[in-house]
C-alpha positions in Angstrom: 50.3 4.5 -84.7 46.9 5.4 -84.3 44.5 6.9 -87.4 45.4 10.4 -86.6 49.0 9.8 -86.9 48.6 8.4 -90.4 47.1 12.0 -92.3 49.6 13.9 -93.5 50.0 17.5 -92.8 49.7 20.1 -95.3 50.2 23.4 -93.4 54.2 23.0 -94.4 52.8 23.0 -98.0 50.7 25.9 -97.4 53.4 28.2 -96.2 55.4 27.9 -99.0 52.8 28.4 -101.4 52.3 31.4 -99.5 55.8 32.4 -99.5 55.8 31.7 -103.6 52.7 34.1 -103.7 54.6 37.1 -102.1 57.9 36.8 -104.1 56.5 36.0 -107.5 53.9 37.0 -110.1 50.8 34.8 -110.3 51.8 33.8 -113.7 55.4 32.9 -112.8 53.8 31.2 -109.9 51.2 28.9 -112.0 53.5 28.1 -114.2 56.1 26.6 -111.4 53.2 24.7 -110.1 53.0 22.8 -113.7 56.4 22.2 -113.4 56.8 20.7 -110.3 53.5 18.6 -110.8 55.1 17.6 -114.0 58.4 16.2 -112.5 56.2 14.7 -109.3 54.6 12.7 -112.0 57.1 11.4 -113.6 59.1 10.7 -110.8 57.0 9.7 -108.2 53.6 8.5 -109.6 54.8 5.2 -109.4 57.9 5.0 -107.1 56.6 7.6 -104.3 52.4 7.9 -104.8 52.0 9.4 -101.5 54.4 12.7 -102.6 52.7 12.9 -106.2 49.5 12.7 -104.6 50.8 15.5 -101.9 52.3 17.8 -105.0 48.8 17.0 -106.6 47.1 18.7 -103.8 49.1 21.7 -103.8 48.6 22.3 -107.5 45.2 22.7 -106.8 45.2 24.8 -103.8 47.5 27.2 -105.3 45.7 26.5 -108.8 42.1 27.5 -106.8 41.1 24.7 -108.0 37.3 24.8 -106.8 37.2 21.4 -104.3 34.6 19.2 -105.1 31.4 18.6 -102.3 32.8 16.2 -99.8 30.2 16.3 -97.4 29.6 12.4 -97.9 32.3 12.2 -95.5 30.1 12.7 -92.3 28.9 9.5 -93.0 32.1 7.5 -92.6 33.2 5.7 -89.5 34.8 7.7 -87.0 37.9 5.8 -87.6 38.1 7.3 -91.5 36.4 10.7 -90.4 40.2 10.8 -88.8 42.0 10.5 -92.2 39.1 12.1 -94.4 38.3 15.8 -93.5 35.2 17.4 -95.2 36.2 20.8 -95.4 39.8 19.5 -97.2 40.7 17.4 -99.9 42.7 15.2 -98.2 43.9 13.1 -100.9 45.2 9.8 -99.8 48.2 7.5 -101.3 45.8 4.6 -100.7 43.1 5.6 -103.0 45.4 6.5 -105.9 46.8 3.2 -105.5 43.4 1.9 -105.4 42.5 3.3 -108.7 45.7 2.5 -110.2 45.6 -0.9 -109.3 42.0 -1.1 -110.2 41.5 -4.5 -108.5 38.0 -6.1 -108.8 38.1 -8.2 -106.1 39.6 -7.9 -102.3 40.5 -10.8 -100.3 39.9 -10.6 -96.3 40.2 -13.5 -93.5 39.8 -16.0 -96.6 36.6 -14.5 -98.1 37.1 -12.6 -101.7 34.9 -9.6 -101.7 33.7 -7.9 -105.2 34.2 -4.5 -105.9 30.9 -3.4 -107.2 30.5 -2.4 -110.7 29.3 1.1 -109.8 32.9 1.8 -108.2 34.9 0.1 -110.9 32.9 2.8 -113.4 34.1 5.4 -111.4 37.6 4.0 -111.0 38.0 3.4 -114.4 37.0 7.5 -115.1 39.4 8.4 -112.7 41.9 6.5 -114.6 41.4 8.1 -117.9 41.7 11.7 -116.2 45.3 10.8 -114.6 46.1 9.1 -117.9 44.6 12.6 -119.8 46.8 14.8 -117.0 49.6 13.3 -117.5 49.9 13.0 -121.2 49.0 17.0 -121.1 51.8 17.5 -118.3 54.3 16.1 -121.1 53.6 18.9 -123.3 52.9 21.5 -120.6 54.4 24.8 -120.9 54.3 28.2 -118.6 50.8 29.2 -120.6 49.5 26.0 -120.2 48.4 26.6 -116.0 44.5 27.3 -117.4 44.2 23.3 -118.9 45.5 22.1 -116.0 43.2 24.2 -113.7 40.4 22.6 -115.9 42.0 18.9 -115.9 42.9 19.4 -112.1 39.1 20.3 -111.6 38.0 17.3 -113.6 40.4 14.8 -111.6 39.0 16.3 -108.2 35.6 15.6 -108.9 36.0 12.3 -110.3 38.4 11.8 -107.3 35.7 12.3 -104.9 33.0 10.3 -106.5 35.5 7.3 -106.6 36.3 7.9 -103.0 33.2 8.2 -102.0 31.8 5.0 -103.5 35.0 2.9 -102.6 35.5 4.2 -98.8 31.4 3.3 -98.3 32.0 -0.4 -99.7 35.2 -1.0 -97.6 33.4 0.2 -94.5 30.5 -2.7 -95.7 33.5 -5.2 -96.1 35.3 -4.3 -92.6 31.9 -4.8 -90.8 31.6 -7.9 -92.7 35.1 -9.2 -91.9 34.6 -7.8 -87.9 31.5 -10.2 -87.3 33.0 -13.0 -86.2 34.6 -11.3 -83.6 31.6 -9.1 -83.0 29.9 -12.7 -82.5 32.1 -14.2 -80.4 32.3 -11.1 -78.3 28.1 -11.1 -77.8 28.9 -15.0 -76.8 30.8 -14.1 -74.4 29.1 -11.6 -73.0 25.7 -14.3 -72.8 28.3 -17.1 -70.9 29.7 -14.3 -68.5 26.1 -12.9 -67.6 24.7 -16.4 -67.1 27.9 -16.9 -65.1 27.4 -14.2 -62.8 23.7 -15.5 -62.2 21.9 -12.9 -64.6 19.8 -14.2 -67.6 20.6 -13.6 -71.4 21.2 -10.2 -73.5 18.4 -9.1 -75.5 20.5 -10.3 -78.4 20.8 -13.9 -77.5 18.4 -15.1 -79.3 19.3 -13.0 -82.7 23.4 -14.2 -82.6 22.4 -17.7 -81.4 20.0 -18.0 -84.5 22.7 -16.7 -86.8 25.2 -18.5 -85.7 23.5 -22.0 -85.8 21.8 -21.0 -89.6 25.7 -19.9 -90.7 23.5 -16.8 -92.2 25.8 -13.1 -92.4 29.2 -15.0 -91.3 31.9 -14.5 -93.4 33.8 -17.8 -92.4 31.3 -19.9 -91.6 31.6 -23.3 -93.6 30.8 -27.2 -93.5 32.8 -28.4 -90.4 35.9 -30.1 -91.5 39.1 -32.5 -90.6 42.2 -30.4 -89.2 44.2 -31.2 -91.8 41.7 -29.2 -94.9 42.8 -25.9 -95.6 41.3 -23.1 -93.2 40.7 -20.1 -95.5 43.2 -18.1 -93.6 45.8 -20.8 -94.6 44.4 -20.5 -98.2 45.1 -16.6 -97.8 48.5 -17.0 -97.0 48.9 -19.0 -100.2 47.3 -16.3 -102.4 47.9 -13.3 -100.6 50.8 -12.2 -103.2 48.4 -12.9 -106.1 44.8 -11.0 -104.8 45.2 -7.5 -103.1 44.6 -7.1 -99.0 42.1 -4.7 -98.0 44.0 -1.3 -97.1 42.5 -0.3 -93.7 41.9 3.0 -92.2 42.5 1.8 -88.5 45.6 0.0 -87.1 45.5 -2.9 -85.1 45.6 -1.6 -81.3 47.7 -3.7 -78.8 46.1 -5.3 -76.4 47.1 -5.4 -72.3 47.5 -9.3 -72.0 45.4 -11.1 -69.5 45.7 -10.6 -65.7 48.1 -12.6 -63.9 47.0 -12.6 -60.6 47.0 -16.6 -59.4 43.7 -15.9 -56.9 41.5 -14.2 -60.2 43.4 -16.8 -63.1 42.1 -19.9 -60.4 38.5 -18.3 -59.8 38.3 -17.6 -63.6 39.6 -21.4 -64.3 36.9 -22.5 -61.6 33.9 -20.5 -63.0 34.7 -22.1 -66.7 35.0 -25.7 -64.9 31.5 -25.3 -63.6 30.0 -24.3 -66.7 32.1 -27.2 -68.9 31.4 -29.9 -66.1 29.0 -33.2 -67.4 27.1 -32.2 -64.3 26.2 -28.9 -66.2 24.9 -30.9 -69.0 21.7 -29.8 -70.4 21.9 -26.4 -68.7 21.8 -22.8 -70.0 25.4 -22.5 -69.3 26.5 -25.2 -71.0 24.4 -24.7 -74.2 26.2 -20.8 -74.0 29.4 -21.9 -74.1 28.9 -24.9 -77.1 28.0 -21.7 -78.8 31.0 -19.6 -77.5 33.0 -22.5 -78.3 31.4 -23.1 -82.0 32.1 -19.3 -83.3 35.6 -19.4 -81.5 36.0 -21.9 -83.9 35.1 -20.1 -87.0 37.0 -17.3 -85.6 40.0 -19.5 -85.6 39.9 -20.3 -89.1 39.7 -16.7 -90.0 42.6 -15.3 -87.6 44.8 -18.0 -86.9 47.4 -17.8 -89.3 50.2 -19.0 -86.5 48.7 -22.3 -85.7 46.4 -24.6 -88.0 43.6 -22.8 -87.7 41.7 -25.5 -86.6 37.7 -25.1 -86.6 36.9 -28.2 -84.7 37.5 -27.2 -81.2 34.7 -28.5 -79.3 33.2 -28.8 -75.9 34.2 -32.5 -75.1 38.0 -31.5 -74.4 37.1 -28.4 -72.3 34.4 -31.3 -70.4 37.4 -33.4 -69.5 39.2 -30.8 -68.4 36.5 -29.3 -66.0 35.7 -32.5 -64.8 39.9 -33.4 -64.2 40.1 -30.2 -62.6 37.0 -30.5 -60.1 37.5 -33.9 -59.3 41.7 -32.9 -58.7 39.9 -29.8 -56.0 38.2 -32.7 -54.2 40.8 -35.4 -54.0 43.0 -33.1 -52.2 47.0 -32.8 -52.3 48.2 -35.8 -53.8 51.4 -35.8 -55.9 48.9 -37.4 -59.1 46.2 -34.9 -58.0 48.5 -32.1 -58.3 49.6 -33.2 -61.8 46.1 -33.9 -62.8 45.0 -30.7 -61.9 47.9 -28.6 -63.7 46.8 -30.4 -67.3 43.4 -29.3 -66.6 44.0 -25.9 -65.4 46.2 -25.8 -68.6 43.6 -26.4 -71.2 40.9 -24.2 -69.0 43.2 -20.9 -68.7 43.4 -21.3 -72.3 40.0 -20.5 -73.1 39.9 -18.4 -70.2 42.6 -15.9 -71.6 40.7 -16.0 -75.1 37.5 -14.9 -73.2 39.4 -12.1 -71.2 40.9 -10.7 -74.9 37.0 -10.8 -76.0 36.2 -8.5 -73.2 38.9 -6.2 -73.5 38.5 -5.9 -77.2 34.7 -4.7 -77.0 35.1 -1.5 -75.7 37.9 -1.4 -78.9 35.8 -2.4 -81.5 37.0 0.4 -84.1 40.6 -0.3 -83.8 40.0 -3.9 -84.9 41.4 -4.7 -88.3 39.3 -6.1 -90.1 42.0 -8.4 -91.2 41.8 -10.2 -88.5 45.2 -12.0 -88.4 46.4 -8.4 -88.1 45.5 -8.1 -84.8 48.5 -9.8 -82.9 46.8 -9.7 -79.4 43.8 -11.8 -80.8 46.0 -14.2 -82.7 48.7 -14.6 -79.7 45.4 -16.2 -77.8 43.6 -18.2 -80.4 46.9 -19.6 -80.7 47.8 -20.3 -77.4 44.0 -21.6 -77.3 44.4 -24.0 -80.2 47.6 -25.5 -78.6 45.8 -26.1 -74.9 42.9 -27.6 -76.7 45.4 -30.4 -78.4 47.2 -30.6 -75.4 44.0 -31.6 -73.6 42.6 -33.6 -76.7 45.9 -35.8 -75.8 46.3 -36.1 -72.5 43.4 -36.2 -70.8 41.9 -39.3 -72.4 42.1 -41.8 -68.8 44.0 -44.3 -69.7 47.3 -41.6 -70.5 46.3 -38.8 -68.3 46.9 -41.8 -65.4 50.3 -43.0 -67.0 51.5 -39.5 -67.4 50.4 -38.4 -63.9 51.8 -41.5 -62.2 54.8 -41.7 -64.0 55.1 -37.3 -63.0 54.3 -38.6 -59.3 57.2 -41.2 -59.6 59.8 -38.8 -60.7 58.8 -36.6 -58.7 59.7 -38.7 -55.9 62.9 -40.2 -57.9 64.3 -36.7 -57.3 64.2 -36.6 -53.5 66.5 -39.5 -53.2 68.6 -39.3 -56.7 70.3 -35.9 -56.4 71.7 -36.2 -59.9 68.2 -36.5 -61.0 67.0 -33.6 -59.5 69.9 -31.1 -60.7 69.2 -32.1 -64.1 65.5 -31.1 -63.2 66.7 -27.6 -61.8 69.2 -26.9 -64.9 67.3 -29.1 -67.6 70.6 -30.3 -68.0 71.1 -32.1 -71.8 71.2 -35.7 -69.8 67.8 -34.9 -69.1 66.1 -35.7 -71.9 68.0 -38.9 -72.1 67.0 -40.0 -69.1 62.9 -39.1 -69.1 62.5 -42.0 -71.9 64.2 -44.9 -69.9 62.2 -43.5 -67.0 59.1 -44.1 -68.8 59.7 -47.4 -70.2 60.9 -48.5 -66.3 57.9 -47.3 -65.1 55.8 -49.0 -67.9 57.5 -52.2 -67.1 57.8 -52.1 -63.2 55.4 -50.3 -61.6 51.2 -50.5 -61.9 50.1 -51.6 -65.5 48.4 -48.2 -66.0 51.4 -46.8 -65.8 52.3 -48.1 -69.2 50.3 -46.3 -71.2 52.4 -43.3 -71.5 55.1 -45.6 -73.6 52.7 -47.4 -75.4 51.2 -44.4 -76.9 54.8 -44.0 -78.6 55.5 -47.3 -79.5 51.9 -49.2 -80.1 53.7 -51.9 -82.1 55.7 -52.9 -79.3 53.1 -53.3 -76.4 50.6 -54.6 -78.4 48.2 -51.9 -78.7 47.9 -52.3 -82.6 45.3 -54.0 -84.6 48.7 -56.0 -86.5 50.2 -56.9 -83.3 47.1 -58.8 -81.8 47.2 -57.6 -78.3 51.0 -59.3 -78.3 54.0 -57.5 -76.8 57.0 -57.3 -79.3 60.2 -59.9 -79.2 62.3 -57.2 -77.9 59.8 -55.7 -75.0 59.2 -59.2 -73.9 62.7 -59.9 -73.5 63.3 -56.5 -71.9 60.4 -57.5 -69.3 61.7 -61.2 -69.3 65.5 -59.5 -67.9 63.7 -56.8 -65.9 62.0 -59.6 -63.9 65.6 -61.6 -63.3 67.1 -58.9 -61.7 64.3 -58.4 -59.3 64.8 -62.6 -58.5 68.4 -61.9 -58.0 67.9 -58.7 -55.3 68.3 -56.0 -57.4 65.8 -53.0 -55.4 64.3 -50.7 -57.1 66.1 -48.0 -55.7 69.2 -49.4 -57.1 68.1 -50.1 -60.2 66.6 -46.6 -60.8 69.8 -44.9 -60.1 71.3 -46.9 -63.1 68.9 -45.9 -65.1 69.5 -42.5 -64.1 73.2 -43.0 -64.9 72.6 -45.0 -68.5 74.5 -48.2 -69.8 78.6 -48.1 -68.8 78.7 -46.7 -65.3 80.2 -49.6 -62.8 76.9 -51.7 -63.2 77.0 -55.7 -62.8 76.8 -57.5 -66.3 72.7 -58.6 -65.7 72.3 -55.1 -64.9 74.3 -53.5 -67.8 72.6 -56.0 -70.1 69.1 -55.0 -69.4 70.2 -51.2 -69.2 71.7 -51.6 -73.1 68.3 -53.3 -74.2 66.6 -50.1 -72.4 68.2 -47.6 -74.3 68.0 -49.3 -77.2 63.8 -48.6 -77.0 64.2 -45.7 -75.2 66.4 -44.4 -78.5 63.1 -45.6 -80.3 60.7 -43.9 -78.1 61.8 -40.8 -78.8 62.5 -41.0 -82.4 59.4 -42.8 -83.5 57.5 -39.6 -83.4 60.1 -36.9 -82.0 57.9 -33.6 -82.4 55.1 -35.7 -80.2 58.0 -36.6 -77.9 59.3 -33.7 -77.4 56.1 -32.0 -76.1 55.1 -34.7 -74.2 58.6 -34.2 -72.8 57.8 -30.4 -72.1 54.4 -31.8 -70.8 55.9 -34.3 -68.3 58.7 -31.7 -66.8 55.6 -29.6 -66.0 53.9 -32.5 -64.4 57.0 -33.5 -62.3 57.3 -30.0 -61.0 53.8 -30.1 -59.9 53.9 -33.3 -58.3 57.0 -32.2 -56.2 55.6 -29.2 -54.9 52.8 -31.1 -53.1 
């Protein structure tokens, strides 16, 4: 809902008050107002503050309480002006609740903001007046309207003073809270202008100096390993202990990034040109590096669904860019298509985030200062974090070569083994038993480079740990010997692949059956050694197989 929809309408209450004035004497009307206000305080002040402040405002109107000056509202931001009209009292339940809570700190985006002593003093004055009003309403009678009127006038004056001080401070906090997004938008604009052939915008120097110095950045801190708690993660733990910022604006749902394949590929190509090793030392890559650093800070503030990591640096984006551009130059091959898929996944994650920042630039006042409440931004940050982690793991040269090679081999196998093609099309459960077997089979029987995938999950078997000192485990050595003997005995690669897909117990000869049983044991260990990582690897492998098969 928009900010305007949050403000309640007083017109029905005005009409009710007018009807009362026609049907009753002024004295009877005043007594009725006092009784209703007392009842509202007893039943609603705690359980339903909105009902109480409504009755409070109606009572002030019916008793003709002089309204305190509200001209200070002209200095409010448009969001707050939509809630607080200068010519009306507009008692808001949020102000009443803030006064009753008397919280001296507000927790926003992982940062604690103290409420000023002047604001707290006005808060306590208003609290005392509410207490005095409540005590009087407990004993008030029909003759008490003048005293109630006097107390309501004092409450209105104190309310206006507290509201002015509190809202102006919230505006300052919100401005500070939005700084990570504002800086990211400015840096993205700089990079986009450079990519389109223009120069830097006027505020480029200011934003870059502020970013590098850490001044005025609510999320700036020393770069830490990804396993250290981010501020937004800490905020989730303390949310029940500290008050959250009450905002006047609502998070606007941003439209999704363009899904047109031509536009997406063009954006990816432009980003690749900015990030590539060949662009090192240039202004575009320097601007990109600044933007990546700021996005890392933004991620720690807003991304409560992911890890909130800050260390998403240029190196991974550069590896993706180099892989993407080399794939374009190499032409259409199965392994090249798989490489391009992985590289474009990383680059597209950042392109979508940049598009989100562009869309947000026209809606700054609709951005919730509690950045984790902006669903579209959090979604794009989470997707970028996942894409960066994908690149950090799979774009390492040896592993990239192995994953893409296994994918190309699997794409070729599905052309000659119909049952495997059916598994790929339906994602049958058996497929996820076959994939680790194929990864191990490729490690044994094809180019040595293809072993890196299986070795990354079973380093203790492949001799890639310090303890193994380059030696294969007895289990793997035995499996390799059995594999060699099968070929000496005349078993073809195609026949063995069919047996591996079918698995043990499907009519293979004795030697092949023993090999399959040993292979199955290592296959199960591969799946269970790091199950979450293997599941993610399976997802990547299936995408790469699909890309390779399309060539």
